[in-house]
All heavy atoms as TSV, in Angstrom:
chain	resi	resn	atom	element	x	y	z
A	1	MET	N	N	0.852	-1.168	0.000
A	1	MET	CA	C	0.000	0.000	0.000
A	1	MET	C	C	0.901	1.234	0.000
A	1	MET	O	O	1.747	1.403	0.856
A	1	MET	CB	C	-0.903	-0.033	1.239
A	1	MET	CG	C	-1.902	1.077	1.296
A	1	MET	SD	S	-2.945	0.999	2.751
A	1	MET	CE	C	-4.429	0.377	2.040
A	2	SER	N	N	0.672	2.097	-0.962
A	2	SER	CA	C	1.495	3.299	-1.063
A	2	SER	C	C	1.045	4.345	-0.054
A	2	SER	O	O	-0.023	4.253	0.544
A	2	SER	CB	C	1.419	3.868	-2.480
A	2	SER	OG	O	0.151	4.441	-2.698
A	3	TRP	N	N	1.852	5.360	0.105
A	3	TRP	CA	C	1.517	6.411	1.072
A	3	TRP	C	C	0.279	7.184	0.621
A	3	TRP	O	O	-0.507	7.634	1.444
A	3	TRP	CB	C	2.707	7.333	1.309
A	3	TRP	CG	C	3.189	8.069	0.081
A	3	TRP	CD1	C	4.080	7.639	-0.844
A	3	TRP	CD2	C	2.769	9.358	-0.346
A	3	TRP	NE1	N	4.255	8.574	-1.828
A	3	TRP	CE2	C	3.463	9.661	-1.542
A	3	TRP	CE3	C	1.899	10.305	0.162
A	3	TRP	CZ2	C	3.285	10.844	-2.240
A	3	TRP	CZ3	C	1.723	11.494	-0.531
A	3	TRP	CH2	C	2.425	11.746	-1.720
A	4	LYS	N	N	0.058	7.300	-0.713
A	4	LYS	CA	C	-1.150	7.959	-1.205
A	4	LYS	C	C	-2.397	7.168	-0.808
A	4	LYS	O	O	-3.409	7.751	-0.418
A	4	LYS	CB	C	-1.104	8.102	-2.719
A	4	LYS	CG	C	-0.269	9.248	-3.206
A	4	LYS	CD	C	-0.423	9.385	-4.709
A	4	LYS	CE	C	0.312	10.583	-5.216
A	4	LYS	NZ	N	0.149	10.771	-6.659
A	5	ASP	N	N	-2.304	5.846	-0.931
A	5	ASP	CA	C	-3.440	4.999	-0.555
A	5	ASP	C	C	-3.737	5.116	0.936
A	5	ASP	O	O	-4.898	5.165	1.337
A	5	ASP	CB	C	-3.161	3.540	-0.909
A	5	ASP	CG	C	-3.088	3.311	-2.406
A	5	ASP	OD1	O	-3.690	4.100	-3.170
A	5	ASP	OD2	O	-2.426	2.332	-2.820
A	6	ARG	N	N	-2.690	5.189	1.731
A	6	ARG	CA	C	-2.871	5.309	3.182
A	6	ARG	C	C	-3.534	6.652	3.537
A	6	ARG	O	O	-4.429	6.712	4.373
A	6	ARG	CB	C	-1.538	5.192	3.892
A	6	ARG	CG	C	-0.978	3.808	3.880
A	6	ARG	CD	C	0.291	3.726	4.692
A	6	ARG	NE	N	0.960	2.476	4.417
A	6	ARG	CZ	C	2.252	2.313	4.354
A	6	ARG	NH1	N	3.054	3.326	4.580
A	6	ARG	NH2	N	2.769	1.133	4.091
A	7	ILE	N	N	-3.066	7.713	2.884
A	7	ILE	CA	C	-3.640	9.037	3.151
A	7	ILE	C	C	-5.109	9.081	2.724
A	7	ILE	O	O	-5.962	9.591	3.449
A	7	ILE	CB	C	-2.822	10.137	2.444
A	7	ILE	CG1	C	-1.448	10.268	3.114
A	7	ILE	CG2	C	-3.565	11.472	2.452
A	7	ILE	CD1	C	-0.505	11.206	2.410
A	8	GLU	N	N	-5.420	8.517	1.555
A	8	GLU	CA	C	-6.807	8.496	1.087
A	8	GLU	C	C	-7.690	7.690	2.030
A	8	GLU	O	O	-8.828	8.085	2.307
A	8	GLU	CB	C	-6.871	7.939	-0.328
A	8	GLU	CG	C	-6.341	8.895	-1.370
A	8	GLU	CD	C	-6.322	8.300	-2.770
A	8	GLU	OE1	O	-6.796	7.150	-2.950
A	8	GLU	OE2	O	-5.841	8.988	-3.679
A	9	ALA	N	N	-7.174	6.580	2.540
A	9	ALA	CA	C	-7.946	5.768	3.482
A	9	ALA	C	C	-8.191	6.530	4.782
A	9	ALA	O	O	-9.298	6.494	5.330
A	9	ALA	CB	C	-7.214	4.454	3.761
A	10	GLN	N	N	-7.158	7.229	5.262
A	10	GLN	CA	C	-7.315	8.010	6.484
A	10	GLN	C	C	-8.306	9.164	6.287
A	10	GLN	O	O	-9.112	9.460	7.166
A	10	GLN	CB	C	-5.954	8.566	6.947
A	10	GLN	CG	C	-5.004	7.499	7.458
A	10	GLN	CD	C	-5.531	6.821	8.710
A	10	GLN	OE1	O	-6.185	7.425	9.550
A	10	GLN	NE2	N	-5.241	5.532	8.828
A	11	LEU	N	N	-8.254	9.805	5.126
A	11	LEU	CA	C	-9.194	10.882	4.830
A	11	LEU	C	C	-10.628	10.367	4.753
A	11	LEU	O	O	-11.565	11.022	5.216
A	11	LEU	CB	C	-8.814	11.589	3.534
A	11	LEU	CG	C	-7.639	12.556	3.603
A	11	LEU	CD1	C	-7.297	13.075	2.212
A	11	LEU	CD2	C	-7.956	13.705	4.536
A	12	ALA	N	N	-10.806	9.199	4.167
A	12	ALA	CA	C	-12.141	8.610	4.088
A	12	ALA	C	C	-12.683	8.325	5.487
A	12	ALA	O	O	-13.848	8.611	5.789
A	12	ALA	CB	C	-12.117	7.338	3.252
A	13	LYS	N	N	-11.840	7.792	6.358
A	13	LYS	CA	C	-12.257	7.518	7.740
A	13	LYS	C	C	-12.587	8.817	8.471
A	13	LYS	O	O	-13.555	8.892	9.220
A	13	LYS	CB	C	-11.158	6.767	8.492
A	13	LYS	CG	C	-10.989	5.339	8.062
A	13	LYS	CD	C	-9.871	4.669	8.842
A	13	LYS	CE	C	-9.606	3.279	8.354
A	13	LYS	NZ	N	-8.485	2.636	9.058
A	14	LEU	N	N	-11.774	9.841	8.238
A	14	LEU	CA	C	-12.011	11.138	8.877
A	14	LEU	C	C	-13.331	11.747	8.413
A	14	LEU	O	O	-14.092	12.282	9.217
A	14	LEU	CB	C	-10.851	12.090	8.581
A	14	LEU	CG	C	-10.961	13.486	9.174
A	14	LEU	CD1	C	-11.026	13.431	10.697
A	14	LEU	CD2	C	-9.793	14.346	8.726
A	15	ARG	N	N	-13.617	11.651	7.111
A	15	ARG	CA	C	-14.884	12.174	6.592
A	15	ARG	C	C	-16.077	11.463	7.230
A	15	ARG	O	O	-17.077	12.103	7.569
A	15	ARG	CB	C	-14.939	12.011	5.076
A	15	ARG	CG	C	-14.117	13.007	4.336
A	15	ARG	CD	C	-14.353	12.923	2.834
A	15	ARG	NE	N	-13.383	13.725	2.135
A	15	ARG	CZ	C	-12.413	13.253	1.362
A	15	ARG	NH1	N	-12.303	11.966	1.150
A	15	ARG	NH2	N	-11.570	14.067	0.785
A	16	ILE	N	N	-15.979	10.161	7.383
A	16	ILE	CA	C	-17.061	9.392	8.006
A	16	ILE	C	C	-17.273	9.851	9.441
A	16	ILE	O	O	-18.408	10.062	9.880
A	16	ILE	CB	C	-16.759	7.878	7.930
A	16	ILE	CG1	C	-16.848	7.404	6.481
A	16	ILE	CG2	C	-17.715	7.089	8.822
A	16	ILE	CD1	C	-16.329	5.999	6.252
A	17	ARG	N	N	-16.188	10.024	10.183
A	17	ARG	CA	C	-16.303	10.472	11.576
A	17	ARG	C	C	-16.874	11.884	11.669
A	17	ARG	O	O	-17.709	12.173	12.521
A	17	ARG	CB	C	-14.948	10.397	12.269
A	17	ARG	CG	C	-14.495	8.949	12.503
A	17	ARG	CD	C	-13.193	8.870	13.225
A	17	ARG	NE	N	-13.364	9.378	14.592
A	17	ARG	CZ	C	-12.362	9.629	15.419
A	17	ARG	NH1	N	-11.122	9.420	15.024
A	17	ARG	NH2	N	-12.586	10.089	16.625
A	18	LEU	N	N	-16.421	12.781	10.778
A	18	LEU	CA	C	-16.936	14.150	10.783
A	18	LEU	C	C	-18.421	14.191	10.412
A	18	LEU	O	O	-19.187	14.959	10.990
A	18	LEU	CB	C	-16.125	15.037	9.848
A	18	LEU	CG	C	-14.731	15.410	10.330
A	18	LEU	CD1	C	-13.980	16.191	9.248
A	18	LEU	CD2	C	-14.792	16.215	11.621
A	19	ASP	N	N	-18.831	13.359	9.455
A	19	ASP	CA	C	-20.245	13.290	9.089
A	19	ASP	C	C	-21.090	12.822	10.263
A	19	ASP	O	O	-22.161	13.367	10.530
A	19	ASP	CB	C	-20.454	12.365	7.888
A	19	ASP	CG	C	-19.996	12.976	6.583
A	19	ASP	OD1	O	-19.818	14.208	6.528
A	19	ASP	OD2	O	-19.819	12.211	5.611
A	20	ALA	N	N	-20.619	11.802	10.962
A	20	ALA	CA	C	-21.352	11.293	12.122
A	20	ALA	C	C	-21.435	12.364	13.208
A	20	ALA	O	O	-22.492	12.548	13.834
A	20	ALA	CB	C	-20.684	10.030	12.661
A	21	PHE	N	N	-20.348	13.077	13.435
A	21	PHE	CA	C	-20.334	14.137	14.437
A	21	PHE	C	C	-21.294	15.266	14.055
A	21	PHE	O	O	-22.062	15.755	14.881
A	21	PHE	CB	C	-18.897	14.674	14.591
A	21	PHE	CG	C	-18.766	15.781	15.601
A	21	PHE	CD1	C	-19.000	15.537	16.945
A	21	PHE	CD2	C	-18.413	17.054	15.206
A	21	PHE	CE1	C	-18.880	16.560	17.880
A	21	PHE	CE2	C	-18.296	18.080	16.131
A	21	PHE	CZ	C	-18.530	17.829	17.473
A	22	ASN	N	N	-21.284	15.643	12.783
A	22	ASN	CA	C	-22.166	16.691	12.293
A	22	ASN	C	C	-23.637	16.282	12.432
A	22	ASN	O	O	-24.482	17.074	12.853
A	22	ASN	CB	C	-21.839	17.019	10.836
A	22	ASN	CG	C	-22.566	18.242	10.347
A	22	ASN	OD1	O	-22.888	19.133	11.118
A	22	ASN	ND2	N	-22.826	18.277	9.049
A	23	GLN	N	N	-23.958	15.040	12.111
A	23	GLN	CA	C	-25.328	14.559	12.256
A	23	GLN	C	C	-25.744	14.553	13.719
A	23	GLN	O	O	-26.886	14.885	14.051
A	23	GLN	CB	C	-25.464	13.157	11.669
A	23	GLN	CG	C	-25.407	13.141	10.159
A	23	GLN	CD	C	-25.446	11.735	9.594
A	23	GLN	OE1	O	-25.508	10.758	10.322
A	23	GLN	NE2	N	-25.411	11.636	8.277
A	24	SER	N	N	-24.829	14.194	14.597
A	24	SER	CA	C	-25.116	14.192	16.023
A	24	SER	C	C	-25.428	15.597	16.520
A	24	SER	O	O	-26.389	15.817	17.266
A	24	SER	CB	C	-23.933	13.611	16.793
A	24	SER	OG	O	-24.110	13.752	18.179
A	25	LEU	N	N	-24.628	16.569	16.106
A	25	LEU	CA	C	-24.870	17.956	16.498
A	25	LEU	C	C	-26.204	18.466	15.957
A	25	LEU	O	O	-26.956	19.137	16.666
A	25	LEU	CB	C	-23.737	18.861	16.006
A	25	LEU	CG	C	-22.400	18.726	16.717
A	25	LEU	CD1	C	-21.366	19.628	16.049
A	25	LEU	CD2	C	-22.526	19.043	18.186
A	26	ALA	N	N	-26.510	18.136	14.716
A	26	ALA	CA	C	-27.772	18.576	14.124
A	26	ALA	C	C	-28.958	17.949	14.849
A	26	ALA	O	O	-29.968	18.615	15.102
A	26	ALA	CB	C	-27.800	18.218	12.641
A	27	TYR	N	N	-28.840	16.690	15.219
A	27	TYR	CA	C	-29.923	16.005	15.930
A	27	TYR	C	C	-30.156	16.636	17.299
A	27	TYR	O	O	-31.295	16.851	17.710
A	27	TYR	CB	C	-29.588	14.517	16.077
A	27	TYR	CG	C	-30.672	13.728	16.748
A	27	TYR	CD1	C	-31.797	13.326	16.040
A	27	TYR	CD2	C	-30.578	13.386	18.093
A	27	TYR	CE1	C	-32.805	12.605	16.656
A	27	TYR	CE2	C	-31.590	12.672	18.715
A	27	TYR	CZ	C	-32.696	12.277	17.995
A	27	TYR	OH	O	-33.687	11.570	18.609
A	28	LYS	N	N	-29.075	16.971	17.979
A	28	LYS	CA	C	-29.193	17.573	19.313
A	28	LYS	C	C	-29.730	19.000	19.240
A	28	LYS	O	O	-30.400	19.463	20.160
A	28	LYS	CB	C	-27.834	17.579	20.017
A	28	LYS	CG	C	-27.377	16.193	20.418
A	28	LYS	CD	C	-25.986	16.240	21.008
A	28	LYS	CE	C	-25.492	14.845	21.319
A	28	LYS	NZ	N	-24.135	14.848	21.828
A	29	ALA	N	N	-29.475	19.701	18.158
A	29	ALA	CA	C	-29.899	21.091	18.027
A	29	ALA	C	C	-31.372	21.222	17.655
A	29	ALA	O	O	-31.964	22.274	17.840
A	29	ALA	CB	C	-29.047	21.795	16.979
A	30	LEU	N	N	-31.964	20.169	17.154
A	30	LEU	CA	C	-33.341	20.213	16.689
A	30	LEU	C	C	-34.308	19.955	17.836
A	30	LEU	O	O	-34.200	18.947	18.521
A	30	LEU	CB	C	-33.534	19.152	15.604
A	30	LEU	CG	C	-34.775	19.220	14.762
A	30	LEU	CD1	C	-34.804	20.525	13.980
A	30	LEU	CD2	C	-34.786	18.065	13.787
A	31	PRO	N	N	-35.266	20.857	18.069
A	31	PRO	CA	C	-36.247	20.645	19.140
A	31	PRO	C	C	-37.107	19.408	18.859
A	31	PRO	O	O	-37.348	19.059	17.704
A	31	PRO	CB	C	-37.107	21.910	19.105
A	31	PRO	CG	C	-36.331	22.908	18.347
A	31	PRO	CD	C	-35.441	22.149	17.419
A	32	GLU	N	N	-37.579	18.786	19.927
A	32	GLU	CA	C	-38.358	17.550	19.806
A	32	GLU	C	C	-39.595	17.711	18.930
A	32	GLU	O	O	-39.917	16.815	18.150
A	32	GLU	CB	C	-38.783	17.051	21.192
A	32	GLU	CG	C	-37.672	16.410	21.995
A	32	GLU	CD	C	-37.168	15.123	21.367
A	32	GLU	OE1	O	-37.963	14.355	20.783
A	32	GLU	OE2	O	-35.958	14.864	21.456
A	33	ASP	N	N	-40.291	18.827	19.052
A	33	ASP	CA	C	-41.536	18.994	18.297
A	33	ASP	C	C	-41.305	19.150	16.799
A	33	ASP	O	O	-42.216	18.956	16.004
A	33	ASP	CB	C	-42.339	20.180	18.832
A	33	ASP	CG	C	-41.615	21.510	18.691
A	33	ASP	OD1	O	-40.373	21.504	18.673
A	33	ASP	OD2	O	-42.299	22.541	18.609
A	34	ARG	N	N	-40.095	19.474	16.393
A	34	ARG	CA	C	-39.806	19.640	14.968
A	34	ARG	C	C	-39.227	18.387	14.336
A	34	ARG	O	O	-39.167	18.285	13.113
A	34	ARG	CB	C	-38.823	20.789	14.768
A	34	ARG	CG	C	-39.456	22.131	15.085
A	34	ARG	CD	C	-38.680	23.288	14.561
A	34	ARG	NE	N	-38.439	23.173	13.128
A	34	ARG	CZ	C	-37.317	23.569	12.546
A	34	ARG	NH1	N	-36.347	24.087	13.245
A	34	ARG	NH2	N	-37.165	23.455	11.254
A	35	LYS	N	N	-38.798	17.432	15.129
A	35	LYS	CA	C	-38.137	16.246	14.578
A	35	LYS	C	C	-39.047	15.466	13.637
A	35	LYS	O	O	-38.613	15.020	12.587
A	35	LYS	CB	C	-37.624	15.350	15.697
A	35	LYS	CG	C	-36.408	15.919	16.364
A	35	LYS	CD	C	-35.855	15.021	17.424
A	35	LYS	CE	C	-34.682	15.716	18.103
A	35	LYS	NZ	N	-34.139	14.942	19.194
A	36	SER	N	N	-40.310	15.306	13.991
A	36	SER	CA	C	-41.206	14.550	13.115
A	36	SER	C	C	-41.454	15.301	11.811
A	36	SER	O	O	-41.526	14.693	10.739
A	36	SER	CB	C	-42.524	14.256	13.815
A	36	SER	OG	O	-43.210	15.456	14.091
A	37	ARG	N	N	-41.583	16.633	11.897
A	37	ARG	CA	C	-41.795	17.420	10.682
A	37	ARG	C	C	-40.579	17.386	9.776
A	37	ARG	O	O	-40.699	17.336	8.552
A	37	ARG	CB	C	-42.155	18.857	11.039
A	37	ARG	CG	C	-43.562	18.971	11.612
A	37	ARG	CD	C	-43.936	20.404	11.825
A	37	ARG	NE	N	-43.207	20.874	13.014
A	37	ARG	CZ	C	-42.990	22.135	13.309
A	37	ARG	NH1	N	-43.423	23.080	12.532
A	37	ARG	NH2	N	-42.334	22.473	14.400
A	38	VAL	N	N	-39.396	17.401	10.372
A	38	VAL	CA	C	-38.167	17.346	9.570
A	38	VAL	C	C	-38.057	15.988	8.895
A	38	VAL	O	O	-37.681	15.894	7.726
A	38	VAL	CB	C	-36.926	17.638	10.451
A	38	VAL	CG1	C	-35.654	17.333	9.702
A	38	VAL	CG2	C	-36.943	19.090	10.891
A	39	GLY	N	N	-38.428	14.927	9.613
A	39	GLY	CA	C	-38.407	13.592	9.017
A	39	GLY	C	C	-39.358	13.489	7.839
A	39	GLY	O	O	-39.019	12.929	6.793
A	40	LYS	N	N	-40.551	14.053	7.972
A	40	LYS	CA	C	-41.530	14.030	6.890
A	40	LYS	C	C	-41.027	14.843	5.703
A	40	LYS	O	O	-41.140	14.416	4.555
A	40	LYS	CB	C	-42.864	14.583	7.383
A	40	LYS	CG	C	-43.955	14.526	6.362
A	40	LYS	CD	C	-45.258	15.057	6.923
A	40	LYS	CE	C	-46.339	15.046	5.858
A	40	LYS	NZ	N	-47.582	15.623	6.336
A	41	LEU	N	N	-40.458	16.003	5.970
A	41	LEU	CA	C	-39.914	16.840	4.904
A	41	LEU	C	C	-38.789	16.116	4.169
A	41	LEU	O	O	-38.701	16.161	2.945
A	41	LEU	CB	C	-39.409	18.161	5.474
A	41	LEU	CG	C	-38.794	19.146	4.489
A	41	LEU	CD1	C	-39.819	19.560	3.440
A	41	LEU	CD2	C	-38.267	20.361	5.216
A	42	SER	N	N	-37.952	15.431	4.920
A	42	SER	CA	C	-36.852	14.683	4.314
A	42	SER	C	C	-37.384	13.603	3.373
A	42	SER	O	O	-36.873	13.427	2.263
A	42	SER	CB	C	-35.983	14.057	5.403
A	42	SER	OG	O	-34.999	13.242	4.854
A	43	LEU	N	N	-38.427	12.892	3.807
A	43	LEU	CA	C	-39.017	11.862	2.955
A	43	LEU	C	C	-39.644	12.469	1.700
A	43	LEU	O	O	-39.531	11.906	0.611
A	43	LEU	CB	C	-40.065	11.066	3.732
A	43	LEU	CG	C	-39.520	10.131	4.797
A	43	LEU	CD1	C	-40.676	9.486	5.570
A	43	LEU	CD2	C	-38.638	9.069	4.188
A	44	GLU	N	N	-40.290	13.615	1.843
A	44	GLU	CA	C	-40.882	14.283	0.682
A	44	GLU	C	C	-39.806	14.713	-0.315
A	44	GLU	O	O	-39.982	14.584	-1.524
A	44	GLU	CB	C	-41.698	15.489	1.125
A	44	GLU	CG	C	-42.995	15.130	1.823
A	44	GLU	CD	C	-43.717	16.333	2.399
A	44	GLU	OE1	O	-43.192	17.466	2.301
A	44	GLU	OE2	O	-44.801	16.137	2.963
A	45	GLN	N	N	-38.679	15.200	0.203
A	45	GLN	CA	C	-37.590	15.611	-0.685
A	45	GLN	C	C	-36.986	14.411	-1.398
A	45	GLN	O	O	-36.668	14.477	-2.587
A	45	GLN	CB	C	-36.520	16.352	0.106
A	45	GLN	CG	C	-36.950	17.729	0.548
A	45	GLN	CD	C	-35.936	18.394	1.457
A	45	GLN	OE1	O	-35.047	17.759	1.994
A	45	GLN	NE2	N	-36.094	19.702	1.650
A	46	LYS	N	N	-36.840	13.307	-0.689
A	46	LYS	CA	C	-36.302	12.097	-1.317
A	46	LYS	C	C	-37.252	11.582	-2.389
A	46	LYS	O	O	-36.818	11.148	-3.454
A	46	LYS	CB	C	-36.053	11.021	-0.265
A	46	LYS	CG	C	-34.858	11.312	0.616
A	46	LYS	CD	C	-34.685	10.241	1.654
A	46	LYS	CE	C	-33.549	10.576	2.601
A	46	LYS	NZ	N	-33.381	9.540	3.626
A	47	ALA	N	N	-38.558	11.612	-2.106
A	47	ALA	CA	C	-39.536	11.171	-3.097
A	47	ALA	C	C	-39.511	12.072	-4.315
A	47	ALA	O	O	-39.593	11.604	-5.453
A	47	ALA	CB	C	-40.929	11.140	-2.476
A	48	SER	N	N	-39.369	13.363	-4.091
A	48	SER	CA	C	-39.305	14.304	-5.196
A	48	SER	C	C	-38.062	14.053	-6.042
A	48	SER	O	O	-38.119	14.065	-7.271
A	48	SER	CB	C	-39.288	15.730	-4.661
A	48	SER	OG	O	-39.152	16.649	-5.706
A	49	ALA	N	N	-36.957	13.807	-5.386
A	49	ALA	CA	C	-35.711	13.536	-6.106
A	49	ALA	C	C	-35.810	12.243	-6.906
A	49	ALA	O	O	-35.208	12.108	-7.964
A	49	ALA	CB	C	-34.541	13.463	-5.137
A	50	ALA	N	N	-36.608	11.301	-6.408
A	50	ALA	CA	C	-36.775	10.028	-7.099
A	50	ALA	C	C	-37.824	10.129	-8.206
A	50	ALA	O	O	-38.095	9.149	-8.889
A	50	ALA	CB	C	-37.167	8.951	-6.096
A	51	GLY	N	N	-38.443	11.297	-8.350
A	51	GLY	CA	C	-39.418	11.486	-9.413
A	51	GLY	C	C	-40.800	10.997	-9.058
A	51	GLY	O	O	-41.616	10.740	-9.931
A	52	GLN	N	N	-41.103	10.838	-7.779
A	52	GLN	CA	C	-42.394	10.305	-7.377
A	52	GLN	C	C	-43.397	11.397	-7.041
A	52	GLN	O	O	-44.577	11.116	-6.924
A	52	GLN	CB	C	-42.222	9.395	-6.164
A	52	GLN	CG	C	-41.402	8.179	-6.471
A	52	GLN	CD	C	-41.192	7.322	-5.248
A	52	GLN	OE1	O	-41.666	7.640	-4.173
A	52	GLN	NE2	N	-40.475	6.232	-5.418
A	53	LYS	N	N	-42.968	12.612	-6.872
A	53	LYS	CA	C	-43.889	13.668	-6.469
A	53	LYS	C	C	-44.795	14.024	-7.642
A	53	LYS	O	O	-44.373	14.146	-8.764
A	53	LYS	CB	C	-43.126	14.907	-6.013
A	53	LYS	CG	C	-44.011	15.915	-5.339
A	53	LYS	CD	C	-43.200	16.984	-4.675
A	53	LYS	CE	C	-44.128	17.873	-3.880
A	53	LYS	NZ	N	-43.412	18.756	-3.020
A	54	GLY	N	N	-46.068	14.190	-7.353
A	54	GLY	CA	C	-47.010	14.573	-8.377
A	54	GLY	C	C	-47.682	13.399	-9.058
A	54	GLY	O	O	-48.646	13.570	-9.773
A	55	ARG	N	N	-47.224	12.222	-8.861
A	55	ARG	CA	C	-47.862	11.055	-9.462
A	55	ARG	C	C	-49.003	10.596	-8.575
A	55	ARG	O	O	-48.909	10.603	-7.352
A	55	ARG	CB	C	-46.874	9.900	-9.587
A	55	ARG	CG	C	-45.823	10.117	-10.629
A	55	ARG	CD	C	-45.035	8.851	-10.783
A	55	ARG	NE	N	-43.952	9.042	-11.717
A	55	ARG	CZ	C	-43.019	8.148	-11.952
A	55	ARG	NH1	N	-43.034	7.016	-11.318
A	55	ARG	NH2	N	-42.060	8.385	-12.811
A	56	ASN	N	N	-50.062	10.182	-9.211
A	56	ASN	CA	C	-51.161	9.591	-8.464
A	56	ASN	C	C	-50.941	8.089	-8.425
A	56	ASN	O	O	-50.852	7.438	-9.464
A	56	ASN	CB	C	-52.501	9.899	-9.139
A	56	ASN	CG	C	-52.818	11.374	-9.075
A	56	ASN	OD1	O	-52.394	12.051	-8.139
A	56	ASN	ND2	N	-53.546	11.879	-10.049
A	57	LEU	N	N	-50.832	7.564	-7.245
A	57	LEU	CA	C	-50.609	6.138	-7.096
A	57	LEU	C	C	-51.943	5.419	-7.023
A	57	LEU	O	O	-52.889	5.889	-6.415
A	57	LEU	CB	C	-49.788	5.863	-5.833
A	57	LEU	CG	C	-48.410	6.515	-5.792
A	57	LEU	CD1	C	-47.728	6.208	-4.470
A	57	LEU	CD2	C	-47.554	6.006	-6.934
A	58	ARG	N	N	-52.015	4.266	-7.641
A	58	ARG	CA	C	-53.231	3.470	-7.616
A	58	ARG	C	C	-53.029	2.282	-6.695
A	58	ARG	O	O	-51.945	1.731	-6.599
A	58	ARG	CB	C	-53.557	2.935	-9.009
A	58	ARG	CG	C	-53.877	4.005	-10.005
A	58	ARG	CD	C	-54.261	3.414	-11.338
A	58	ARG	NE	N	-53.170	2.587	-11.849
A	58	ARG	CZ	C	-53.315	1.556	-12.660
A	58	ARG	NH1	N	-54.498	1.199	-13.069
A	58	ARG	NH2	N	-52.282	0.872	-13.093
A	59	THR	N	N	-54.108	1.889	-6.072
A	59	THR	CA	C	-54.074	0.692	-5.247
A	59	THR	C	C	-54.373	-0.498	-6.138
A	59	THR	O	O	-55.356	-0.504	-6.888
A	59	THR	CB	C	-55.128	0.772	-4.130
A	59	THR	OG1	O	-54.877	1.928	-3.357
A	59	THR	CG2	C	-55.079	-0.453	-3.255
A	60	VAL	N	N	-53.537	-1.501	-6.061
A	60	VAL	CA	C	-53.745	-2.713	-6.839
A	60	VAL	C	C	-54.433	-3.709	-5.938
A	60	VAL	O	O	-53.918	-4.083	-4.884
A	60	VAL	CB	C	-52.400	-3.279	-7.353
A	60	VAL	CG1	C	-52.626	-4.563	-8.118
A	60	VAL	CG2	C	-51.692	-2.251	-8.198
A	61	LYS	N	N	-55.626	-4.108	-6.359
A	61	LYS	CA	C	-56.389	-5.063	-5.555
A	61	LYS	C	C	-55.951	-6.471	-5.907
A	61	LYS	O	O	-55.723	-6.799	-7.065
A	61	LYS	CB	C	-57.885	-4.892	-5.803
A	61	LYS	CG	C	-58.376	-3.531	-5.351
A	61	LYS	CD	C	-59.849	-3.382	-5.592
A	61	LYS	CE	C	-60.286	-2.003	-5.133
A	61	LYS	NZ	N	-61.703	-1.773	-5.371
A	62	GLY	N	N	-55.836	-7.306	-4.891
A	62	GLY	CA	C	-55.421	-8.685	-5.097
A	62	GLY	C	C	-56.560	-9.547	-5.625
A	62	GLY	O	O	-57.706	-9.134	-5.703
A	63	GLY	N	N	-56.248	-10.747	-6.027
A	63	GLY	CA	C	-57.254	-11.689	-6.457
A	63	GLY	C	C	-57.445	-11.757	-7.969
A	63	GLY	O	O	-58.045	-12.685	-8.482
A	64	ARG	N	N	-56.972	-10.794	-8.678
A	64	ARG	CA	C	-57.101	-10.792	-10.146
A	64	ARG	C	C	-55.775	-11.157	-10.763
A	64	ARG	O	O	-54.773	-10.495	-10.553
A	64	ARG	CB	C	-57.474	-9.391	-10.610
A	64	ARG	CG	C	-58.721	-9.358	-11.381
A	64	ARG	CD	C	-59.040	-7.946	-11.736
A	64	ARG	NE	N	-59.153	-7.858	-13.180
A	64	ARG	CZ	C	-59.392	-6.762	-13.821
A	64	ARG	NH1	N	-59.476	-5.628	-13.195
A	64	ARG	NH2	N	-59.515	-6.770	-15.128
A	65	ARG	N	N	-55.764	-12.174	-11.519
A	65	ARG	CA	C	-54.518	-12.596	-12.171
A	65	ARG	C	C	-54.733	-12.713	-13.666
A	65	ARG	O	O	-55.839	-13.001	-14.119
A	65	ARG	CB	C	-54.052	-13.944	-11.618
A	65	ARG	CG	C	-53.694	-13.850	-10.167
A	65	ARG	CD	C	-53.156	-15.159	-9.703
A	65	ARG	NE	N	-52.877	-15.033	-8.265
A	65	ARG	CZ	C	-52.055	-15.786	-7.623
A	65	ARG	NH1	N	-51.442	-16.746	-8.245
A	65	ARG	NH2	N	-51.832	-15.603	-6.363
A	66	ALA	N	N	-53.671	-12.539	-14.386
A	66	ALA	CA	C	-53.739	-12.661	-15.832
A	66	ALA	C	C	-53.959	-14.124	-16.209
A	66	ALA	O	O	-53.372	-15.033	-15.614
A	66	ALA	CB	C	-52.461	-12.140	-16.474
A	67	LYS	N	N	-54.817	-14.361	-17.214
A	67	LYS	CA	C	-55.074	-15.730	-17.672
A	67	LYS	C	C	-53.919	-16.188	-18.533
A	67	LYS	O	O	-53.402	-15.450	-19.342
A	67	LYS	CB	C	-56.378	-15.788	-18.455
A	67	LYS	CG	C	-57.575	-15.468	-17.608
A	67	LYS	CD	C	-58.844	-15.554	-18.419
A	67	LYS	CE	C	-60.030	-15.190	-17.573
A	67	LYS	NZ	N	-61.279	-15.220	-18.346
A	68	GLN	N	N	-53.570	-17.440	-18.349
A	68	GLN	CA	C	-52.452	-17.982	-19.133
A	68	GLN	C	C	-52.910	-19.119	-19.990
A	68	GLN	O	O	-53.749	-19.856	-19.731
A	68	GLN	CB	C	-51.335	-18.466	-18.210
A	68	GLN	CG	C	-50.679	-17.311	-17.498
A	68	GLN	CD	C	-49.549	-17.789	-16.600
A	68	GLN	OE1	O	-49.280	-18.967	-16.491
A	68	GLN	NE2	N	-48.897	-16.860	-15.975
């Protein structure tokens, strides 16, 4: 393993630790009454990013199968 590989591995580990620390600070800074709203907003943003926002979803009823 070259010294570049070692440095890159150490940087990757450091980024992971800093991300975890940052998430911990953000979680502690958020009041309890807002946590559920933030979670819902996060899910809405993820759905929007996935292209699901604005689509009308249909319920598929069971029991009907295609004839073969």
